[in-house]
C-alpha positions in Angstrom: -62.4 28.5 -11.8 -63.1 29.5 -15.9 -61.9 32.1 -17.7 -64.1 34.5 -17.7 -64.2 34.5 -13.7 -60.4 34.8 -13.8 -60.5 37.8 -16.0 -63.5 39.5 -13.8 -61.8 39.0 -10.7 -58.7 40.3 -11.9 -60.3 43.1 -13.3 -62.0 44.2 -10.0 -58.7 43.7 -7.9 -56.5 45.8 -10.5 -59.6 48.6 -9.9 -59.5 48.5 -6.6 -55.8 49.3 -6.4 -55.9 51.8 -8.7 -58.5 53.9 -6.8 -57.0 53.2 -3.7 -53.4 54.2 -4.9 -54.8 57.6 -6.4 -57.1 58.4 -3.7 -54.0 57.9 -1.2 -51.8 60.8 -3.0 -48.6 58.9 -2.4 -47.4 59.7 -5.7 -48.0 56.0 -6.9 -50.5 57.7 -9.9 -48.7 56.8 -12.9 -48.8 53.1 -11.7 -52.3 53.7 -10.7 -53.4 54.9 -14.3 -51.8 52.1 -15.5 -53.5 49.4 -13.1 -56.6 51.3 -14.2 -56.0 50.6 -18.0 -55.2 46.8 -16.9 -58.6 46.7 -15.2 -60.3 48.0 -18.3 -58.8 45.5 -20.9 -59.2 42.9 -18.5 -63.1 43.5 -17.6 -63.5 44.3 -21.5 -61.9 41.0 -22.0 -65.1 39.4 -20.0 -67.8 41.8 -21.2 -66.7 40.9 -24.7 -67.0 37.2 -24.0 -70.1 37.4 -22.0 -71.9 39.8 -24.5 -72.2 42.5 -21.9 -72.2 45.3 -24.6 -72.6 48.1 -22.0 -69.6 47.5 -19.8 -67.7 46.6 -22.9 -68.4 49.9 -24.1 -67.8 51.8 -20.6 -64.0 50.4 -20.6 -63.3 51.9 -23.7 -63.7 55.1 -21.3 -62.0 53.6 -18.7 -59.0 52.5 -21.0 -58.9 55.8 -22.6 -58.7 57.8 -19.0 -55.7 55.2 -18.0 -53.6 56.2 -21.0 -54.5 60.2 -20.8 -53.3 59.4 -17.3 -50.3 58.0 -17.8 -49.5 60.4 -20.7 -50.1 63.0 -18.1 -48.0 61.6 -15.5 -45.3 60.1 -17.4 
């Protein structure tokens, strides 16, 4: 598996776990938003290397949402 596939799938997996943690409302929101931030970084790198400008731009907003979420829940 190449570097881009690893970035893509780790980003997807962390985003799935993030959404489940937040949806379950079990008090793990900080961890969830941390995973959202990590996911945005991983998918952002994948988008950068693959020249997917729209996805890269979207990941900037997801990373910002992750930071805001962590600050609010800390």
